C-alpha positions in Angstrom: 0.0 0.0 0.0 1.6 3.4 -1.0 2.3 5.9 1.7 -0.2 8.7 2.4 0.8 12.2 1.5 0.0 14.4 4.5 0.7 18.1 5.2 3.0 18.6 8.2 3.0 22.4 8.6 4.3 24.0 5.4 5.7 20.7 4.0 4.3 17.3 2.9 5.4 14.0 4.3 5.0 10.5 2.9 3.5 8.5 5.8 3.2 4.8 6.2 0.0 3.9 8.0 -0.6 0.4 9.2 -3.7 -0.6 11.1 -4.1 -3.3 13.7 -4.5 -6.9 12.7 -8.0 -8.3 13.3 -11.3 -6.7 13.9 -12.1 -3.9 16.3 -10.9 -0.5 17.1 -7.1 0.0 17.6 -5.7 0.3 21.1 -4.3 3.6 20.1 -2.0 5.3 17.6 1.8 5.1 17.7 3.9 7.6 15.8 7.3 6.2 14.9 10.1 8.7 14.0 13.3 7.6 12.3 16.7 9.3 12.2 19.8 9.5 10.0 20.3 7.8 7.6 17.1 5.8 7.7 13.6 6.0 6.4 10.3 4.7 7.7 11.2 1.1 6.7 13.6 0.8 9.7 10.5 0.4 11.9 9.1 -2.6 10.0 9.8 -5.2 12.8 8.2 -2.9 15.3 5.2 -2.2 13.1 4.6 -5.9 12.7 4.7 -6.4 16.5 2.6 -3.3 17.4 -0.1 -3.9 14.8 -0.3 -7.5 16.0 -0.9 -6.1 19.5 -3.8 -3.9 18.3 -2.1 -0.6 17.7 -2.2 1.6 14.6 1.3 2.7 13.4 2.0 6.0 11.8 5.6 6.1 10.4 6.5 9.1 8.3 9.5 9.3 6.0 11.0 12.3 7.8 11.6 15.6 6.2 14.4 15.4 3.7 14.0 11.6 3.1 12.4 10.4 -0.1 9.5 10.4 -0.9 8.8 13.2 1.6 9.5 16.9 0.8 13.2 17.9 1.0 13.3 21.7 1.4 16.5 23.5 0.6 16.2 25.8 3.6 18.1 24.2 6.5 15.9 26.0 9.0 13.0 23.7 8.0 14.8 20.8 9.7 15.1 22.4 13.1 13.7 19.9 15.5 11.2 22.2 17.1 9.8 23.2 13.6 9.6 19.5 12.6 7.8 18.7 15.9 5.3 21.5 15.2 4.6 20.2 11.8 4.0 16.7 13.1 1.6 17.9 15.7 -0.4 19.6 13.0 -0.3 16.5 10.8 -1.7 14.3 13.5 -4.6 16.6 14.3 -5.5 18.3 11.0 -4.3 15.6 8.6 -5.4 12.4 10.5 -7.8 13.5 13.2 -5.6 12.1 15.9 -5.8 14.1 19.1 -3.2 12.1 21.0 -0.6 9.4 20.1 2.2 7.5 21.7 5.5 8.7 20.2 8.6 6.5 19.6 11.7 8.1 18.2 15.3 7.0 17.4 18.3 9.2 16.6 17.1 12.5 15.1 13.6 11.1 15.4 14.1 10.9 19.2 15.3 14.5 19.2 12.0 15.4 17.5 10.0 13.2 19.8 11.3 15.0 22.9 10.4 18.3 21.3 6.9 17.1 20.4 6.3 16.1 24.0 7.7 19.3 25.3 6.0 21.7 22.9 2.7 19.8 22.4 2.2 17.7 25.5 -1.6 17.4 24.9 -0.8 15.5 21.7 1.5 12.9 23.3 0.1 10.2 25.5 3.5 8.5 26.0 7.1 9.0 24.8 9.7 6.3 24.1 13.2 7.7 23.2 15.7 5.3 21.7 19.4 6.1 21.9 19.0 9.9 22.2 18.2 11.3 25.6 16.5 14.5 26.8 18.0 17.7 25.3 18.8 18.9 28.8 21.1 15.9 29.4 23.2 15.6 26.2 26.8 16.5 26.4 26.6 17.7 30.1 25.7 14.2 31.3 27.9 12.3 28.8 30.9 14.4 29.6 34.2 14.1 27.6 33.3 10.7 26.3 30.1 12.0 24.7 31.9 14.9 23.1 34.5 12.6 21.6 31.7 10.5 20.1 30.1 13.5 18.6 33.0 14.8 16.6 31.2 13.9 13.3 28.2 16.2 14.2 30.3 19.3 13.5 31.8 17.8 10.3 28.3 17.0 9.0 27.2 20.6 9.8 29.8 22.0 7.4 28.4 23.0 4.0 31.1 20.9 2.3 30.1 17.8 4.2 28.4 16.0 1.3 31.5 15.9 -0.8 33.5 14.6 2.2 31.0 11.9 2.9 30.9 10.7 -0.7 34.7 10.6 -1.1 36.6 7.3 -1.5 33.5 5.2 -2.0 31.7 6.6 1.0 34.6 5.7 3.3 33.7 8.2 6.0 30.1 7.2 6.2 31.0 3.5 6.3 33.5 4.2 9.1 30.9 6.1 11.1 28.2 3.4 10.6 30.6 0.7 11.8 31.6 2.8 14.8 28.0 3.2 15.8 27.9 -0.6 16.4 25.8 -3.6 15.5 24.1 -3.5 12.1 26.1 -0.4 11.1 29.1 -2.6 10.4 27.2 -4.9 8.1 28.3 -4.5 4.5 24.8 -5.1 3.1 23.3 -2.5 5.5 26.0 0.0 4.5 25.3 -0.7 0.8 21.6 0.0 1.4 22.3 3.3 3.0 24.8 4.4 0.3 22.5 3.4 -2.5 19.7 5.5 -0.9 21.9 8.5 -0.2 23.2 8.3 -3.8 19.9 9.5 -5.2 19.9 13.0 -6.4 19.9 15.5 -3.5 19.3 12.8 -0.9 22.6 13.2 1.0 22.4 16.9 1.0 18.9 17.0 2.5 19.8 14.3 5.1 22.7 16.5 6.2 20.5 19.5 6.7 19.4 18.0 10.0 22.9 18.6 11.3 23.2 22.0 9.7 19.9 23.2 11.1 20.3 22.0 14.7 24.0 22.7 15.5 23.8 26.4 15.0 24.2 28.3 18.3 20.7 29.9 18.0 19.1 26.5 17.4 20.9 24.9 20.3 19.8 27.7 22.6 16.2 27.4 21.4 16.1 23.7 22.0 17.5 24.0 25.5 15.1 26.7 26.4 12.1 24.6 25.2 13.4 21.7 27.4 13.1 23.6 30.7 9.7 22.2 32.0 9.5 18.8 33.5 7.6 16.3 31.3 4.4 15.1 33.0 3.7 12.1 30.8 5.0 8.5 30.9 8.5 8.4 29.3 10.6 5.3 28.5 14.3 5.7 27.8 15.8 2.9 25.7 19.6 2.5 25.5 21.3 0.0 23.2 24.3 -1.2 25.3 26.8 -1.2 22.4 25.7 2.2 20.9 29.0 3.7 19.7 27.4 7.1 18.9 25.8 7.9 22.3 26.8 7.3 25.9 24.5 5.6 28.3 25.0 8.5 30.7 23.1 11.0 28.5 20.1 8.6 28.4 20.1 7.6 32.0 20.3 11.3 33.1 17.1 12.0 31.1 15.0 10.8 34.0 15.8 14.0 35.9 13.6 15.9 33.3 10.5 13.7 33.9 8.1 14.1 36.7 8.3 11.6 39.6 6.6 8.2 38.8 6.7 8.7 35.1 10.2 7.5 34.0 11.2 4.0 33.0 14.4 2.7 31.5 15.3 -0.2 29.3 18.9 -1.3 28.4 19.1 -3.5 25.4 22.1 -5.8 25.7 24.2 -6.7 22.7 22.7 -4.0 20.4 24.5 -1.2 18.6 22.9 2.1 17.6 20.1 0.4 15.6 18.2 -1.9 18.0 15.4 -2.0 15.3 17.8 -4.2 13.3 20.1 -5.6 16.0 17.6 -6.7 18.6 14.1 -6.3 17.3 12.6 -8.8 19.7 14.1 -7.0 22.7 13.0 -3.6 21.5 9.5 -4.8 20.7 9.2 -6.3 24.2 10.3 -3.0 25.8 7.9 -0.9 23.7 5.0 -3.2 24.1 5.5 -3.5 27.9 5.5 0.3 28.0 2.6 1.0 25.7 0.3 -1.7 27.2 0.9 -0.4 30.8 -2.1 1.0 32.6 -2.5 3.5 35.4 -1.1 6.9 36.3 2.4 5.5 37.0 2.7 5.1 33.2 6.4 4.6 32.6 6.9 1.8 35.1 6.6 3.5 38.4 9.4 4.7 40.6 10.5 8.3 40.8 11.9 10.9 38.3 15.5 11.7 38.3 16.5 8.3 36.9 14.9 6.3 39.8 12.1 4.7 37.7 11.7 1.1 36.7 14.8 -0.4 34.9 15.0 -3.5 32.8 17.7 -5.3 30.8 16.6 -7.0 27.6 
């Protein structure tokens, strides 16, 4: 079934919508947000599990990724602006008042902003790999800064030429360093083939160019000030070479008491959707099927909520 074309603010996104299996109304809607250099297909194992459990899945190809719009203006990719567009898409384009949101990589950065800027639209939030914007480098310390060296390279206007050079050697090195599936030659080939399409790499890199400007960083941190008062699950892949565990674990400080839960996925690199789909599915389903005001697993904020290893 072809993706739906839906307006998300000033831009149009191609959105994969999969309903629950079997008869009856869905348990609820789950918005799945991918990051670099993926598209909505990265969520296929999760979509299969979630629809089997009765959820409807909404998985957009994020801005800049074919067949969605790829505006030339880098400002369009600022995470707050993307979050605003998605909130509009849910309500005006789909008639969805509230959805659970799951994000990975840049998709997680957008998911945090969606919950912070539009809390009435988010019933639950699950962030994979990328923690709260208030944690980030401060919690990860020197080790996180060392892992993030490529962010500033990608934000340079000349980055596309550097990434393509020598048979995509830099991208292949970064994917391998991120761990797990990133080191697989077939996976790398899939990414390079997709990014070789006209303008695809340039638009994917605009996420870095938009969000690493000082003004964008300041705006993101300002928006992150209030405590989140909805159930939040932090998911950390234990072998993630791009992000430290500290920045995810510290994210509980930014969630109201009783609403933070934490899952550590053993043996997975940066992409648990590929590396450990069963474990990620178990974590997400356990969180999404939970009942009661405790939401994210009970316990307190500040990193003291329920913890699991999968």
